[in-house]
C-alpha positions as a printed NumPy array, in Angstrom:
array([[ -14.298,  -43.251, -121.068],
       [ -11.802,  -40.566, -120.535],
       [  -9.492,  -43.396, -118.795],
       [  -9.609,  -45.345, -122.306],
       [  -9.31 ,  -42.167, -124.621],
       [  -5.765,  -41.538, -121.973],
       [  -4.597,  -45.057, -122.939],
       [  -5.592,  -44.782, -126.83 ],
       [  -4.149,  -41.111, -126.768],
       [  -0.699,  -42.36 , -125.106],
       [  -0.244,  -45.561, -127.439],
       [  -0.767,  -43.151, -130.669],
       [   1.699,  -40.812, -128.992],
       [   3.895,  -43.668, -128.392],
       [   4.035,  -45.314, -132.313],
       [   4.03 ,  -41.544, -133.521],
       [   7.267,  -40.973, -131.831],
       [   8.502,  -44.424, -132.469],
       [   8.215,  -43.562, -136.155],
       [   9.408,  -40.325, -135.959],
       [  12.807,  -41.547, -134.438],
       [  13.287,  -44.865, -136.123],
       [  16.879,  -44.848, -135.518],
       [  17.094,  -44.252, -131.736],
       [  14.086,  -46.557, -131.408],
       [  16.248,  -49.385, -133.249],
       [  19.488,  -48.206, -131.27 ],
       [  17.465,  -48.075, -127.902],
       [  15.96 ,  -51.922, -129.085],
       [  19.641,  -52.751, -129.782],
       [  21.337,  -51.612, -126.577],
       [  18.507,  -53.7  , -124.477],
       [  19.1  ,  -56.963, -126.779],
       [  22.902,  -56.785, -126.076],
       [  22.45 ,  -56.336, -122.398],
       [  19.861,  -58.932, -121.984],
       [  22.237,  -61.398, -123.918],
       [  25.269,  -60.429, -122.014],
       [  23.178,  -60.761, -118.8  ],
       [  22.186,  -64.285, -119.966],
       [  26.164,  -65.372, -120.993],
       [  27.269,  -64.163, -117.757],
       [  24.662,  -66.452, -115.899],
       [  25.991,  -69.666, -117.701],
       [  29.407,  -69.023, -117.529],
       [  28.863,  -69.024, -113.646],
       [  26.594,  -71.65 , -113.666],
       [  29.171,  -73.732, -115.882],
       [  31.988,  -72.606, -113.711],
       [  29.92 ,  -73.923, -110.276],
       [  28.897,  -77.07 , -111.963],
       [  32.55 ,  -77.899, -112.935],
       [  33.463,  -77.216, -109.166],
       [  30.716,  -79.441, -107.893],
       [  31.771,  -81.921, -109.966],
       [  35.02 ,  -81.903, -108.847],
       [  34.124,  -81.619, -105.283],
       [  32.133,  -84.645, -105.714],
       [  35.162,  -87.128, -106.703],
       [  36.673,  -86.169, -103.504],
       [  34.062,  -87.872, -101.538],
       [  31.911,  -86.468,  -98.892],
       [  33.255,  -89.09 ,  -96.279],
       [  36.891,  -88.488,  -96.922],
       [  39.439,  -87.009,  -94.536],
       [  42.621,  -85.547,  -95.468],
       [  45.588,  -85.055,  -93.002],
       [  47.862,  -82.518,  -94.039],
       [  50.499,  -79.982,  -92.65 ],
       [  49.055,  -77.045,  -94.592],
       [  45.121,  -75.859,  -94.526],
       [  43.408,  -75.724,  -98.114],
       [  42.243,  -72.318,  -97.417],
       [  44.275,  -69.301,  -98.618],
       [  43.777,  -65.814,  -99.784],
       [  46.029,  -62.587,  -98.943],
       [  45.869,  -62.869,  -94.946],
       [  46.582,  -66.174,  -94.659],
       [  48.676,  -67.206,  -91.763],
       [  51.195,  -69.433,  -92.986],
       [  53.546,  -68.779,  -89.916],
       [  51.097,  -70.822,  -87.73 ],
       [  51.479,  -74.207,  -89.555],
       [  55.151,  -73.516,  -90.667],
       [  56.489,  -75.563,  -87.78 ],
       [  53.791,  -78.63 ,  -88.065],
       [  55.599,  -81.742,  -88.98 ],
       [  55.012,  -83.224,  -92.459],
       [  52.759,  -86.876,  -92.524],
       [  55.238,  -89.047,  -93.032],
       [  54.717,  -92.756,  -94.529],
       [  55.772,  -94.208,  -91.305],
       [  52.55 ,  -92.355,  -89.723],
       [  50.224,  -93.994,  -92.377],
       [  51.519,  -97.172,  -91.381],
       [  50.706,  -96.728,  -88.007],
       [  47.131,  -95.171,  -88.572],
       [  46.527,  -97.454,  -90.622],
       [  47.352, -100.507,  -88.   ],
       [  45.105,  -98.524,  -85.574],
       [  42.109,  -97.799,  -87.496],
       [  39.237, -100.154,  -87.914],
       [  36.308,  -97.722,  -89.492],
       [  37.875,  -96.33 ,  -92.297],
       [  37.069,  -98.45 ,  -95.791],
       [  40.043,  -96.924,  -97.804],
       [  43.08 ,  -95.276,  -96.64 ],
       [  46.189,  -93.954,  -98.626],
       [  49.322,  -91.817,  -98.152],
       [  50.128,  -89.263, -100.988],
       [  53.014,  -86.868, -101.327],
       [  52.828,  -83.949, -103.825],
       [  55.67 ,  -82.735, -105.976],
       [  55.153,  -79.361, -108.213],
       [  56.802,  -77.468, -110.778],
       [  57.985,  -80.579, -112.379],
       [  59.602,  -81.319, -115.879],
       [  58.372,  -84.445, -117.665],
       [  59.933,  -85.435, -120.814],
       [  59.599,  -87.781, -123.922],
       [  61.86 ,  -87.411, -126.445],
       [  61.698,  -83.772, -127.684],
       [  58.522,  -83.14 , -125.988],
       [  57.969,  -82.012, -122.386],
       [  55.725,  -80.949, -119.799],
       [  56.955,  -78.232, -117.695],
       [  55.263,  -76.873, -114.21 ],
       [  53.628,  -80.353, -113.803],
       [  52.715,  -81.667, -110.417],
       [  53.176,  -85.456, -109.507],
       [  51.569,  -87.087, -107.13 ],
       [  52.831,  -90.046, -105.709],
       [  50.606,  -92.332, -103.798],
       [  49.645,  -95.615, -102.313],
       [  47.522,  -98.253, -104.215],
       [  44.06 ,  -97.657, -102.278],
       [  44.213,  -93.834, -103.818],
       [  42.324,  -95.345, -106.772],
       [  39.266,  -95.661, -104.836],
       [  39.441,  -92.677, -102.654],
       [  39.591,  -90.062, -105.564],
       [  37.658,  -92.223, -107.668],
       [  40.359,  -92.073, -110.576],
       [  38.8  ,  -92.907, -113.83 ],
       [  41.384,  -94.569, -116.164],
       [  40.458,  -94.282, -119.852],
       [  43.686,  -95.826, -121.172],
       [  45.835,  -98.596, -119.819],
       [  45.321,  -99.457, -116.093],
       [  46.153,  -98.21 , -112.493],
       [  48.943,  -99.866, -110.751],
       [  48.792, -102.921, -108.853],
       [  49.008, -102.991, -104.82 ],
       [  52.139, -105.035, -105.304],
       [  53.626, -102.368, -107.495],
       [  53.155,  -99.836, -105.163],
       [  54.729, -101.862, -102.282],
       [  57.495, -102.468, -104.111],
       [  58.04 ,  -99.302, -105.607],
       [  57.581,  -99.884, -109.207],
       [  58.529,  -97.143, -111.674],
       [  55.666,  -96.843, -113.242],
       [  53.11 ,  -93.975, -114.044],
       [  49.566,  -92.789, -114.974],
       [  49.458,  -89.456, -116.991],
       [  46.687,  -87.1  , -116.806],
       [  45.019,  -86.324, -119.958],
       [  46.485,  -83.372, -120.696],
       [  49.82 ,  -83.928, -120.243],
       [  49.764,  -87.006, -122.293],
       [  48.602,  -85.05 , -125.066],
       [  51.312,  -82.977, -124.631],
       [  53.951,  -85.559, -124.478],
       [  52.388,  -87.667, -127.094],
       [  50.57 ,  -85.992, -129.664],
       [  50.569,  -88.671, -132.36 ],
       [  51.733,  -91.689, -130.263],
       [  50.097,  -94.369, -127.846],
       [  51.466,  -93.099, -124.484],
       [  50.671,  -96.238, -122.787],
       [  53.632,  -98.928, -122.491],
       [  56.134,  -95.948, -123.472],
       [  59.103,  -94.488, -121.172],
       [  58.842,  -90.863, -119.682],
       [  61.897,  -88.861, -118.232],
       [  60.633,  -87.555, -114.821],
       [  62.654,  -86.608, -111.465],
       [  65.918,  -88.211, -112.755],
       [  64.052,  -91.562, -113.674],
       [  62.949,  -93.707, -116.48 ],
       [  59.096,  -94.498, -115.743],
       [  56.923,  -96.27 , -117.664],
       [  53.252,  -95.277, -118.57 ],
       [  50.859,  -97.614, -117.664],
       [  47.658,  -95.727, -117.823],
       [  45.94 ,  -92.35 , -118.696],
       [  43.553,  -90.411, -116.876],
       [  39.959,  -89.599, -118.097],
       [  40.388,  -85.606, -119.093],
       [  38.684,  -83.597, -116.38 ],
       [  39.009,  -79.644, -117.932],
       [  42.185,  -79.011, -116.167],
       [  45.409,  -80.376, -116.236],
       [  45.985,  -83.276, -113.493]])
């Protein structure tokens, strides 16, 4: 009985304190509510970011091997001097490896040219990244073409001046036009747009 009486008196005291201090009670509840929603928002943002990263990694493929001069890891203590004198993989290296490799399903060669300006009439996309690749890169990176097509193997071998644009760059260069079939200026050449990639939440 004494225990129940103590619980009852404690509850009465608590309700009395809440009633007498309504402003403080409301502020306390508001603070707790804001804190809970902030935590939920942070966890939601982290989960979204993690899912986007996981989806991007899945596009690379779990059985894909990349051979490059520079490692992918970075950071403030990145020992760049260890890799500076490494040779750049060449197209001839790619052809030699392809002639010897018997277990790879697909093999592609790709070079990246950064900080490039792409123009169409009065519109331009500055700081763009240009990836020049052989035909089989379509299967290695699981590229998703939503408009137009990917270049053919004959165009790859012949060095045809055709390109597939990322969605964000296509939107910037052709805000009110259909990009497929148009010619853009890039790296000092006129190049025909034959396709547009699916938007992936980042400039591609």
